[in-house]
Each structure stands twice: as C-alpha cells, then as structure tokens.
KOLGUZA-78106 format. One record per residue (C-alpha): x, y, z; residue number from 1. Coordinates in pm, 1 decimal. Last residue first. Example, Ala and Ser with C-alpha at 12.3 -4.5 7.8 and 13.67 -1.06 7.14 Angstrom:
<atoms>
ATOM;1367.0;-106.0;714.0;2 .
ATOM;1230.0;-450.0;780.0;1 .
</atoms>
This chain:
<atoms>
ATOM;9253.0;5596.7;7628.7;278 .
ATOM;9147.7;5255.9;7755.0;277 .
ATOM;8811.0;5172.2;7927.2;276 .
ATOM;8620.9;5064.5;7609.0;275 .
ATOM;8935.6;4844.3;7513.5;274 .
ATOM;8879.7;4620.0;7815.0;273 .
ATOM;8756.9;4276.4;7663.5;272 .
ATOM;8917.2;4348.1;7314.7;271 .
ATOM;9255.3;4403.3;7491.0;270 .
ATOM;9263.9;4075.0;7665.2;269 .
ATOM;9638.1;3983.2;7588.0;268 .
ATOM;9778.3;4331.8;7678.1;267 .
ATOM;10138.5;4293.7;7549.3;266 .
ATOM;10482.3;4286.1;7717.2;265 .
ATOM;10844.6;4304.4;7580.2;264 .
ATOM;10794.7;4668.7;7434.1;263 .
ATOM;11152.6;4720.7;7308.0;262 .
ATOM;11239.3;4333.1;7287.1;261 .
ATOM;10954.6;4303.9;7023.1;260 .
ATOM;11128.6;4551.4;6788.8;259 .
ATOM;10868.9;4667.8;6546.6;258 .
ATOM;10684.0;4820.7;6838.7;257 .
ATOM;10324.0;4724.7;6850.4;256 .
ATOM;10070.1;4986.1;6780.9;255 .
ATOM;9763.7;5110.0;6970.9;254 .
ATOM;9791.3;4902.5;7296.7;253 .
ATOM;10134.2;5003.8;7384.6;252 .
ATOM;10255.5;4854.3;7686.4;251 .
ATOM;10539.9;5058.2;7849.4;250 .
ATOM;10462.5;4932.2;8206.5;249 .
ATOM;10398.7;5274.1;8319.2;248 .
ATOM;10168.0;5329.6;8011.2;247 .
ATOM;9973.6;5019.4;8090.6;246 .
ATOM;9912.8;5154.9;8443.5;245 .
ATOM;9802.2;5489.7;8320.3;244 .
ATOM;9558.5;5346.2;8075.9;243 .
ATOM;9411.1;5111.7;8338.1;242 .
ATOM;9371.0;5394.8;8607.4;241 .
ATOM;9004.9;5503.7;8523.1;240 .
ATOM;8912.5;5130.2;8472.7;239 .
ATOM;9002.5;5065.3;8842.2;238 .
ATOM;9263.9;4775.2;8840.3;237 .
ATOM;9294.6;4414.1;8895.1;236 .
ATOM;9617.3;4282.0;8724.4;235 .
ATOM;9657.1;3941.0;8587.7;234 .
ATOM;10001.3;3818.4;8477.8;233 .
ATOM;10020.7;3551.5;8223.8;232 .
ATOM;10270.8;3266.5;8146.6;231 .
ATOM;10100.2;3003.6;8338.1;230 .
ATOM;10109.0;3188.4;8652.9;229 .
ATOM;10351.0;3508.4;8618.7;228 .
ATOM;10613.6;3583.2;8887.3;227 .
ATOM;10660.3;3921.6;8696.9;226 .
ATOM;11054.3;3888.4;8633.6;225 .
ATOM;11013.8;3505.7;8612.9;224 .
ATOM;10758.1;3515.1;8324.5;223 .
ATOM;10973.1;3802.0;8174.2;222 .
ATOM;11288.9;3573.8;8168.0;221 .
ATOM;11063.1;3292.7;8016.9;220 .
ATOM;10957.3;3497.0;7736.6;219 .
ATOM;11310.1;3601.1;7653.4;218 .
ATOM;11403.6;3200.8;7665.8;217 .
ATOM;11108.5;3125.0;7443.9;216 .
ATOM;11203.1;3373.8;7179.4;215 .
ATOM;11004.0;3705.5;7162.6;214 .
ATOM;10740.2;3750.3;6907.2;213 .
ATOM;10475.7;3614.4;7163.1;212 .
ATOM;10528.3;3945.9;7357.9;211 .
ATOM;10511.8;3833.0;7715.1;210 .
ATOM;10178.7;3837.2;7874.1;209 .
ATOM;9954.3;4095.2;8073.6;208 .
ATOM;9588.1;4008.8;8129.5;207 .
ATOM;9423.9;4321.9;8268.2;206 .
ATOM;9129.1;4276.3;8499.5;205 .
ATOM;8860.5;4536.8;8538.4;204 .
ATOM;8697.7;4744.2;8828.8;203 .
ATOM;8435.7;4987.6;8772.1;202 .
ATOM;8388.0;5254.5;9042.0;201 .
ATOM;8637.0;5488.0;8884.4;200 .
ATOM;8508.9;5469.1;8528.1;199 .
ATOM;8151.1;5493.1;8654.4;198 .
ATOM;8206.8;5809.3;8868.9;197 .
ATOM;7853.2;5811.7;9030.3;196 .
ATOM;7671.8;6146.1;8979.9;195 .
ATOM;7754.3;6440.3;9187.5;194 .
ATOM;7467.6;6581.4;9402.9;193 .
ATOM;7345.3;6908.3;9274.1;192 .
ATOM;7467.5;7282.7;9274.1;191 .
ATOM;7798.4;7195.6;9423.3;190 .
ATOM;7890.3;7387.7;9720.7;189 .
ATOM;8058.8;7725.4;9711.5;188 .
ATOM;8247.8;7873.4;9414.8;187 .
ATOM;8609.5;7910.3;9550.7;186 .
ATOM;8866.6;8068.5;9304.0;185 .
ATOM;9151.4;7868.7;9189.3;184 .
ATOM;9470.0;8056.7;9183.4;183 .
ATOM;9672.3;8129.1;8876.4;182 .
ATOM;9729.1;7857.4;8626.0;181 .
ATOM;9652.3;7484.6;8641.1;180 .
ATOM;9857.8;7275.9;8413.7;179 .
ATOM;10110.3;7154.4;8677.1;178 .
ATOM;9848.3;6978.1;8851.0;177 .
ATOM;9744.7;6749.3;8564.1;176 .
ATOM;9364.5;6712.8;8573.8;175 .
ATOM;9179.1;6394.6;8522.0;174 .
ATOM;8810.7;6444.8;8430.3;173 .
ATOM;8491.3;6322.1;8557.1;172 .
ATOM;8196.8;6419.1;8337.8;171 .
ATOM;7956.1;6707.4;8250.0;170 .
ATOM;8237.4;6846.6;8036.7;169 .
ATOM;8188.0;7212.5;8147.9;168 .
ATOM;8087.9;7108.4;8494.6;167 .
ATOM;8402.1;6914.1;8547.4;166 .
ATOM;8379.9;6658.9;8816.8;165 .
ATOM;8738.2;6598.0;8965.8;164 .
ATOM;9047.3;6369.3;8947.9;163 .
ATOM;9349.1;6554.5;9032.6;162 .
ATOM;9686.5;6463.1;8905.2;161 .
ATOM;10021.4;6324.3;9040.9;160 .
ATOM;10297.4;6224.3;8820.0;159 .
ATOM;10518.8;5919.2;8709.1;158 .
ATOM;10333.5;5642.9;8903.8;157 .
ATOM;9984.6;5735.5;8822.8;156 .
ATOM;9931.1;5914.1;9167.6;155 .
ATOM;9581.1;6024.2;9212.3;154 .
ATOM;9434.9;6315.0;9405.5;153 .
ATOM;9057.5;6303.1;9493.3;152 .
ATOM;8707.4;6427.8;9407.5;151 .
ATOM;8768.9;6805.4;9333.2;150 .
ATOM;8459.0;6982.9;9197.2;149 .
ATOM;8534.0;7162.6;8884.3;148 .
ATOM;8422.9;7503.6;8729.0;147 .
ATOM;8583.3;7584.7;8417.3;146 .
ATOM;8815.8;7853.4;8257.0;145 .
ATOM;9005.1;7787.0;7939.5;144 .
ATOM;9341.4;7793.4;7817.4;143 .
ATOM;9381.1;7779.0;7450.9;142 .
ATOM;9564.7;7542.5;7217.8;141 .
ATOM;9365.8;7232.8;7352.1;140 .
ATOM;9479.5;6872.5;7384.2;139 .
ATOM;9757.1;6988.2;7590.5;138 .
ATOM;9519.6;7121.8;7862.5;137 .
ATOM;9555.7;7466.0;7991.3;136 .
ATOM;9339.1;7504.3;8300.6;135 .
ATOM;9223.7;7823.5;8484.8;134 .
ATOM;8996.0;7717.2;8761.8;133 .
ATOM;8664.7;7813.4;8917.2;132 .
ATOM;8631.3;7590.3;9215.7;131 .
ATOM;8344.5;7396.2;9354.5;130 .
ATOM;8321.8;7253.0;9731.5;129 .
ATOM;8334.6;6923.2;9888.9;128 .
ATOM;8507.9;7052.9;10213.7;127 .
ATOM;8826.0;6832.3;10216.0;126 .
ATOM;8832.9;6843.9;9841.6;125 .
ATOM;8778.7;7239.7;9825.3;124 .
ATOM;9041.7;7291.4;10085.0;123 .
ATOM;9301.2;7074.8;9918.4;122 .
ATOM;9240.1;7225.9;9574.9;121 .
ATOM;9253.3;7577.1;9712.0;120 .
ATOM;9600.7;7520.4;9892.5;119 .
ATOM;9726.5;7331.5;9597.1;118 .
ATOM;9697.6;7602.9;9319.5;117 .
ATOM;9875.9;7883.8;9524.9;116 .
ATOM;10119.9;7616.5;9654.7;115 .
ATOM;10238.0;7635.5;9284.3;114 .
ATOM;10313.6;7320.3;9070.1;113 .
ATOM;10582.0;7322.0;8802.8;112 .
ATOM;10648.0;6944.1;8767.5;111 .
ATOM;10960.5;6817.8;8916.1;110 .
ATOM;11233.4;6685.7;8678.2;109 .
ATOM;11264.7;6300.2;8732.3;108 .
ATOM;11445.1;6194.6;9042.9;107 .
ATOM;11613.4;5851.8;8989.4;106 .
ATOM;11730.3;5729.5;9344.7;105 .
ATOM;12059.1;5602.4;9456.5;104 .
ATOM;12167.5;5372.8;9714.2;103 .
ATOM;12425.9;5288.7;9990.5;102 .
ATOM;12234.4;5140.5;10277.8;101 .
ATOM;12153.8;5281.2;10606.2;100 .
ATOM;12192.4;5119.6;10951.3;99 .
ATOM;12550.3;5243.8;11000.8;98 .
ATOM;12441.1;5600.1;10976.1;97 .
ATOM;12222.1;5542.3;11305.1;96 .
ATOM;11934.6;5806.5;11328.1;95 .
ATOM;11733.1;5618.5;11043.5;94 .
ATOM;11520.5;5876.5;10886.6;93 .
ATOM;11158.9;5819.0;10836.3;92 .
ATOM;10954.7;6054.4;10602.8;91 .
ATOM;10650.5;5851.7;10654.2;90 .
ATOM;10595.0;5839.3;10272.2;89 .
ATOM;10303.7;5667.0;10085.6;88 .
ATOM;10072.3;5771.9;10363.3;87 .
ATOM;9831.9;6005.4;10129.3;86 .
ATOM;9950.1;6317.2;10297.7;85 .
ATOM;10322.1;6211.6;10272.2;84 .
ATOM;10324.2;6126.8;9896.1;83 .
ATOM;10108.1;6445.4;9833.5;82 .
ATOM;10340.2;6673.4;10023.4;81 .
ATOM;10661.2;6531.1;9864.3;80 .
ATOM;10488.1;6504.4;9524.4;79 .
ATOM;10426.4;6883.8;9528.0;78 .
ATOM;10799.2;6944.4;9478.6;77 .
ATOM;10922.8;7246.3;9690.7;76 .
ATOM;11213.3;7037.9;9799.6;75 .
ATOM;11144.9;7051.8;10174.1;74 .
ATOM;11392.6;7152.8;10475.3;73 .
ATOM;11484.7;7506.2;10356.8;72 .
ATOM;11185.2;7627.3;10206.3;71 .
ATOM;11179.4;8026.1;10121.9;70 .
ATOM;10877.2;8209.9;10245.6;69 .
ATOM;10894.0;8577.3;10122.9;68 .
ATOM;10517.1;8600.5;10071.5;67 .
ATOM;10478.5;8499.8;10439.6;66 .
ATOM;10375.7;8141.4;10530.4;65 .
ATOM;10087.0;8137.6;10790.1;64 .
ATOM;10104.8;8036.1;11147.2;63 .
ATOM;9772.2;7957.8;11305.6;62 .
ATOM;9468.1;8098.5;11486.5;61 .
ATOM;9305.3;8226.1;11182.6;60 .
ATOM;9230.9;8562.8;11329.2;59 .
ATOM;9540.0;8558.5;11530.6;58 .
ATOM;9771.4;8520.8;11242.9;57 .
ATOM;10110.2;8418.8;11352.6;56 .
ATOM;10392.8;8496.6;11076.3;55 .
ATOM;10611.2;8232.4;10900.2;54 .
ATOM;10902.8;8251.2;10664.4;53 .
ATOM;11062.8;8599.3;10762.1;52 .
ATOM;11351.9;8465.7;10988.7;51 .
ATOM;11430.5;8093.8;10945.0;50 .
ATOM;11631.4;8012.6;11250.5;49 .
ATOM;11425.0;8226.8;11487.3;48 .
ATOM;11087.7;8120.0;11324.7;47 .
ATOM;11203.8;7751.4;11346.8;46 .
ATOM;11277.7;7805.3;11726.5;45 .
ATOM;10921.0;7942.9;11774.2;44 .
ATOM;10765.5;7656.6;11582.1;43 .
ATOM;10976.5;7410.8;11784.4;42 .
ATOM;10871.0;7586.7;12127.1;41 .
ATOM;10497.3;7585.2;12013.0;40 .
ATOM;10523.9;7216.5;11967.7;39 .
ATOM;10710.1;7150.4;12291.8;38 .
ATOM;10432.7;7346.5;12478.7;37 .
ATOM;10148.4;7172.5;12299.8;36 .
ATOM;10321.1;6845.2;12411.4;35 .
ATOM;10454.5;6574.4;12164.4;34 .
ATOM;10298.3;6282.7;11994.0;33 .
ATOM;10493.8;6348.4;11672.0;32 .
ATOM;10234.4;6362.0;11421.6;31 .
ATOM;9940.3;6477.8;11626.3;30 .
ATOM;10133.6;6736.7;11830.6;29 .
ATOM;10315.7;6854.8;11536.4;28 .
ATOM;9998.1;6932.4;11341.7;27 .
ATOM;9822.3;7032.4;11645.1;26 .
ATOM;10083.9;7321.6;11699.6;25 .
ATOM;9907.6;7491.1;11394.6;24 .
ATOM;10003.2;7556.8;11036.3;23 .
ATOM;9831.7;7746.0;10784.5;22 .
ATOM;9894.3;7765.7;10390.4;21 .
ATOM;9831.1;7406.6;10296.6;20 .
ATOM;10130.8;7343.8;10086.7;19 .
ATOM;10378.5;7583.9;10237.3;18 .
ATOM;10269.3;7565.6;10585.7;17 .
ATOM;10222.6;7185.5;10607.4;16 .
ATOM;10548.7;7094.1;10448.8;15 .
ATOM;10745.0;7367.4;10608.7;14 .
ATOM;10651.9;7268.7;10962.1;13 .
ATOM;10670.2;6899.9;10884.4;12 .
ATOM;11020.6;6947.7;10762.6;11 .
ATOM;11116.1;7151.4;11058.2;10 .
ATOM;10981.5;6868.1;11269.0;9 .
ATOM;11190.0;6595.0;11090.2;8 .
ATOM;11497.4;6817.9;11119.0;7 .
ATOM;11442.6;6847.8;11495.3;6 .
ATOM;11448.4;6471.2;11526.8;5 .
ATOM;11761.4;6434.6;11317.1;4 .
ATOM;11954.9;6678.7;11501.0;3 .
ATOM;12062.7;6999.9;11297.8;2 .
ATOM;12446.0;7019.3;11242.8;1 .
</atoms>
C-alpha cells in the first residue's frame, strides 16, 4: 500500500501535469518543501510505477503528459484542480485512521471538461491573453466561435465557470467550462485595455427572510437555521454572483412556489437589486 505522503506527491504530480500540461520539480519543492533531489526522485519513481504517463521535454524543461496519460491518483474532474488551485482544498489526509470521522459526501456527476480546454485557459489567464474559442451556449442552438479574454475562474457552489471579456458581446460573460469544444487558440494580447467589470465590481446586499406564508413555528425554525437577526439574513455579495447565490439557496425571484414549504425563503428587497439578477 502506498504511503500517504507519497500518495500526496503522486496526486500533485498528476494534478499539475494533467491540467496544466507541464510539471517541474519546482512544483513539488514549493508545495511540500522538499529538496530538488527528492522531488526528482519522486517524479522518477512515479514514472516507473506509471509507465507511459509522463515524458521529459528538454525544450520546455519539464515533464509533459503523454497522449496515453491515465490518471491513477486524481479523479479527472476539473473541480479537483480548481479547488486546489484557489486554496479551497489543501488535500490534507490525516495519517492516523483513528483521527478520521465516519462521513459521506454527495458527489454530483462531474462535468465533461477536457484538459485541452483548461490548459489554454489557465495560460491565457496568467498571461492576460486573448483566446479564440468554440463555445456552445444553452441559449443558442448553434455553436459559435468568439474571442475572449479570461479574467477569473468562479465557483458558484454547484459548478465552476470562467468569467471573461467577450469581444463578440462586448461585455463580460460567464462561460460554463463543459461547454467549450476543441482546443482554444491563442490570439495574443488584448487589442485595447479591458473596461471595468461593473457587475463584478458592484457589491449589493441581499435581504433574505422566511416565506411569510409559513407558520410562525416554521419561520422560527428558518430564523434559527440561518442565525437571522430580527428575522432577516443580510448577505453581501458581488452583483455578478447574486443570481447564482439565490439559485443555490433555492430562492426563485420570478415565481413563488405554490407550496411555501418548498421554497422556504424569499428575497425581501427584490425591487432594490432586480437590475443585477438574471
């Protein structure tokens, strides 16, 4: 059985090489605080145990995943990479089995996201570059090509998406990662400085209250659930994320469910913030 510490190193080896397309000893040294010699030894050992997954490329001074790369220590779900990259997961694993608690985690089906999509997106985001992408939106029956400038990855709770400047729409848009097709093509630096992202830079406050159609006892249960003050929960959020937040809380702002127990919560200041909702 592989030792927990070595498993963590193998996990990082696969995570970086699979999603970013290039691994160096520096990744292991930075994350685990080990020497260059130890990092090199770990990679060599990984290559011996997982033949055909990585090959060294002298021109790029790093290890690249081969076309036959088969992950053995990561799930292949892009959320694992993005959660780690943004600090939401430290991938800690208690070595003492007695320290762990019995638990279960609901895992929704993973979105179909290819490393061939993520690698160019990560590179363009880090280097502030344009990309020619093939994107299929649910709102459109046809896929279309467009030029975008990636700005940031965003976790909405149930999925990850990319927020980017879209030259076609001349505005900032949210792109679901699983709806990109093919491999994005680099198009160099932006033609002009990007305008401010107003929806992202604007902060609003959502006032959440129990549905008044509920009984006093039911409303009190929700007030306790969310530690509301005076029967109201105030949530500060970016305007660009308000719709996603309400969706995660199952708050429908367009039509109340006929059964108040189904929705439970309402947005009390909808008129104040409706311009930011979708």
